[in-house]
N, C-alpha and C positions, 0 to 999 in steps of 0.2 A: 685553538683558540681563532687562528686567523678565518680556520673553514666556516669557524660559526659565525663570524662576523660579514665573512661574504655572502651568505644561504641567504634566499628569500623566502618567505614564509608565504603562508595562505592560511587563509578562514574563511570558512565556508557556512555560511546560513543557509538549511534544509527545511523545507515547508510543503504539506500535504502529502501523498500515498506512497507506499512500500517506492515506486517506478523511482519518485525524486529521490527516497534514501538512497536507492542504488545507482543512479542518474550521480549521485555527488560521491557515492564508491570510485566509479568510474572519473568525471575528473579528479579525484584526488591523489587516484593511481597514476593517471596521466601526469600532473601535475609534478608528482613527486621525481616519475622516470627524468623530467627535464628539471630537476635541481631544487625544487621546489619542498622545503618544509612543512609538518602541520603547525600551525601552532593553536592553541586554547584561548590566546587573550587575540581579540581585533584589534587594539590597539598595537600590536605586535608587527602585524601583518603588512606585507607588500602588497600584498591581494587580498581584497574580500569579494567572496562571491557567493551571489543571493539565489539559491537552485528555488527559484517560486512554482506557488499550484494557481489556477487561477479557477480552480471548480466551484467555489464559493467566494462570498463578498467577504465574509471575515477574514481568508486567510489571505485575498490580498490587500486588505486595509492595513493588518499586521505586518504583512510586508512594506507595505510604502510608508508606514509607521516607525519601521526598526532604519528602513534604506536612510529618512530621513536624518535620523542619529546620526549616520555616517557620516556627512556631509563637516559633521566639526571632529572628525579625526582627519578629514582630509584638509580641513582647514590648518588643521597641526602640521601634517606633511604631507605637502604637493605632491610628493613623490606617488604615494600611495594609489594604485591603481583598483578599483568598481566592477563590477561584471555583474549583470543581469540574464542570471539565465533559468531556463524551465520553462514551462507553459506560460505565466504572464510576456517575458521575454519574448514570447512567441507569437503571443497575443497583441498587447501593445505594441513593438518594435520601435518603430522612432519615437511613438506617445511618452516613451521612457525619456529621453533626453530631454523632451520638452519641461517632462512633471520634476526630472532630475536632472540638469543638463552639468553636474559633476559626475554623474556614470560614463566610463569609458568604454567599456561593452557591453555590447546586448547580445547573446547566444543561445538559440532557438535547441531544443531535446536533440533534432536531428544533429545538429553539427559540434557537440561537446565532443567528439574525436580530433579536432581541430584546436582544442583549447593553447597548447602549448604556442604553436603558430601564431593564434589570436594575441595575446597577452605580450607576443614580443613583434607584435604587427602596429601597421599604420590605421587600417580598416575597423570601426567604430561597429557595424549591424552585420550580423551573422544567422538568418533567417532562410534559407534556401532549404529546401526539400532535397535530401538524401536516400535515393532511391536504394543506395548500396547497404543502409543502415544495417539488414538485415544478416551481411558478413563481416559489420567491423570486428576487430577483435582488440579490445582492452585490457591495459594495464587498471591492475584494483586496490585500492586499500581499503580491505574488509571492514565491517565496525568489527566483525566478531572471528575467533581463529572456529571456531565449529560450528555455527552457523552459515550458510550462505545464502543470498537472494541468486535466482540465473533467471535473466531475461529472455524468453526462449519467442516472443514475439514484441513485434512496435506498431501501435496505431491500435484504429479501433473502426471500422464499417457499421456501427451500429446507428449512430445520428439519433439519439436519445434526445425528444426535442427540448431536455432541460441542459444539455452536456454538450461544456465546449470543445473537450476530448480529443474531436477527428478533426479539429481546425486546428489544435495546440502539435496534437502529435501525429497528425498524417492517415493514412489510411493503412490496412493491416499488411503486416512484411511478415513474415515466417523467418526466424533460422533456420538454417539445415540440420538435421536431427545430427549429423556427426561430429560439427561443431559445440551442439547442447553437450553430446554423452562425451566428449573428450573433455570437457571444461568439468562436470562431476567427477569424470572419474579423479583428476587432478585431486577434484579439492577432498577426494576420500582420501587418495593416497598422503595426506597434508593434514588427515586425521579431521576435518570436518565430520559432523554426526548427521547435519541437517541440510537439507537443501528447501529452498521455497523458488516454484517455476513460477515465473513472473508474466502477465500480460493484460492488455483491458480484458479482454475475453479467451483467455485459455483455450476452452473449449474448441474456438473454432482456429485453434492452430493448425496450418496444413501447407507442409512441405514436402519433402519428398516422403514422406507420411501422415497421416492425424493422428490426432493425439493421443487416442486412445494406443493407439501404436508406439509413440513416444513413453507413452509411462509404464509400458511394458517393456520397451529396451534400458528405459532408464533403471526398474530395480531388477534388472541383472547384473547392473554395476554393485547391489550390496549394500548400499548408501542406508545406515539405520532408519532414517526419516525422511518420508519426499511429500512436501506439501504442494498446494498448489492457489493462487487469485488471479485474477477474482474470474469465476464463473456465470456466465449469461445461462437464464433458466429457460430460456429457447430452444438451447444450444446441449443440455445437460441430456444427454441419450443415454439407453438403457446399457450400451456397450461400456461407456464410462463410469454407471452404476456398477453396472460386473465387476469393473477395473479395480473400483475403489475396497469391492467385499474382496476379491480375490488377492493382491498383494500385498504382499505383507509389509512391507516398507513403507505403503501407503499411508497414514495416518487418518484415523477416521473423525476426521473435521472437513465440514462442505460452508464455504461462505457463497451463499446463492442471492443476490441481492431481489427483495422483492417490489419494495417500492411504494407500493402501494395495493391496498386488497378492494381495491375499485375499477370494477371491467373500465369504464366508462374515464379511470383519471389513466389508467396503463394505455390505454389508447390513443390519448392526449400523449403521451408521454413516450407514443412511438416504442411501446417497448415491445411487441407481436407475440402477449399470451395473455390468456387470461389469468385468474384467481384461479378457478379450478382446474386447468390447466398446470397452475406450479404447483398443485396443495397433491394433486394427481402423483407428480416425480418425487415430492415430499417423503409421500407414503411408501411409493417404492424402493427408494434409497434406506428408511429407517427399518420395511422389510427384511432389506439384502444386505442390511450392513449393520445389526441391532446396536444400540448403543450409541451411534453414530450423532456428533456434535451438528447442530446446522444454526448458524448466525446467518443474518441479513441488514440489509441497507434498507432506510425508512426513509421518505422524503416526505414530511408533512407541508400541507397547504400549497399547492400545487396550484396553478390560476386555476379555479371555477370549481376547488375542490369543495362541494357542499357538506353539508353536516353529515348526511346519509353516508357519502364516500369517504367520510374520517370513518364514521362507524365501520365503514366495511373494514376499514385496516385493525380496528380495534378488535374489531370480531378475527380477522387472522389470524393477531397477532395472539388471541386469548385461542383458537383452535389449534394454531399449530405449535403454540408454544417452543418459541423458538430458545437455545441456550443464551445467546445474547442478541442485541440490535445494536446496530449503530445508529442510530435515528437523528434528523436534520433540518433544519425548518428549508423549504427551496429558497433558493437564493437566484434572483434574476439576474442571466449572465448575457451582454449583450452580443449578437452577434449569432442566439440559439433562435428558435423558433417560438417558444416559450415566452421568450423577454418579449414580443409583442403581443402576446394572446390577451384575452377580455378577462376579466374578475378575476384582478390578481388580489391577491389573499392582504388581508392588514395585518402588519408583524406581530402588534398584540392577539391575536385569532391562533395566528401559526403557533406561537408561541405554547398560550395555553393549551393549544390541542397535543403538541410534544410533549411538554410535562406531564400530561396526562398520560400517553402513553406509555413513557419512559417509566413512571412510577406502577405501571400496569407489568412493565417486560419487570421491571426490579421484583415483584414478587413471584414473577414466570422461572425466573434466574434462580433465586433464591429455593426456592423450588425441586430444582433440578440438579444443583450442587447439595441438596439434600439426599438426597439420592444418592450419594455417593459416598455419603458418610457410612463409614465401616470397609470399608474398602482398602484394596491395594492398588494402588495405580504406580507405572511406570513411570517417570519424570524425566526430562531434561533438565539438566541445572543450567542456568544461563549467567549468575552470577550475583551477587547481593542484593538481599531484598529493598525497594527504591524507600522506602517507610521506617524501614530498622535494621542498621547497621550489624546486627546481631544474629539474622535470621537470611536463610538463602533462599534466594529463587527461580521457581521451576515451571517444569510446565508438561503437563499431560500428553498425550498424543491426543485426545481431543483437543486443546489448545486451554485448557483452561489452568489455569496460574494455582502452584500451590507455594504455601512459606514452610521452612521447615530450619530446625535449631540449624546454625552453622557449627559443621563437625568437619571441617580442611575439606570438602567435595568443593574439587575444580571446577571453570566454567565446562561443561561436555560430557560432562561425568552422568550416565545413565542411573537410575538407582529406583528402587522399591519406597513407597511411599505410603503409608496406613493414613488413610484419610479420619482427622479425628472432628474436624469440627467447616462447617461451610458460613459460611458469607455470600453476601449478593455477588461479590464478584471477584472470589478469590478462596480456597482452599485452606487450610489448616492442615499440617501433615507432619507425620515424625515417621525418620526414617528406619528399614527395617532391615 
């Protein structure tokens, strides 16, 4: 009982991408190693961390709203420490203190290895560049016992004109292959079934070997499933497509952000490929890997996007027939080239265009899913369904969600499911 009373508790809010989710695992692991325990209740925490995302205004607004509510917790318990981490921390830095003077620490993504020292020290701002980040080893408190994120590189060199990530996460730095392979071997020994390799642009991984060589080395470990995100279309090579086709552990799913179907807009975005070049690679992938699922990102309403530009994006969605899209209204980010571009599109126009393209994609997704009715699919059980506690949720190798009746399977179980019915965003199956 005394040990429980003396233990300190941490609560973390996580916003944004998979990199942020994995960074939260690292932060919690680091703190647990220093004597903190994780709590599910922020009002119980001695330390509250906001792991933030700056890529879109909506995520930033959501963070600041939640941060404002935390002020009341601090008023009730003045000893509570509040830390802001992640991309907003790196971007805003001292502005966070001006907006919320009750914040104790601001910690950039390259400094989370120092977290235990930071919360015990007096210095409040930690946003220095860390050139050794790719060599750091982290303690982790992973969310899952069977599926794991594995960072293979940090930062980004692409400087897309709409994106703030190169400014918040720094330049590209690749981890040594030996470190990545050692981590995955340990995960395999602990019973993990699936790993997802993380990087802003995994295709440009380049340490003592390139990305394709790394995938081939990882395949020798014998992990049942290997995924990777995110790929930049410019760097999707024939050798990588061959690896997807040849390596049995590599899942048949490729997330390949298109962003726009208009060459004019792609050029303004500094994406450095054309729509025809993108389409050529998609066709090559589908020829080499029949049945592969391809998903994408789209930004609607980029500055200067005319009706013709938008129509070209709609035509691209119809022509390629993605399995799914993540579509977003363009969000203006201070510090990027696009922020000062002329012809900013009104929010009402962006929303109308986005809603239209999402409706079109819904029909395509349903068509794609209906093609799987009557087939058997290997699924990996991830746990109870979020919408029905009597069902289990699993995922196919092509990253499609399948729900089945709960017959006692535990997380991490691989099984065959017969697909009975398709929905827009999931499948209904029966265990075989």
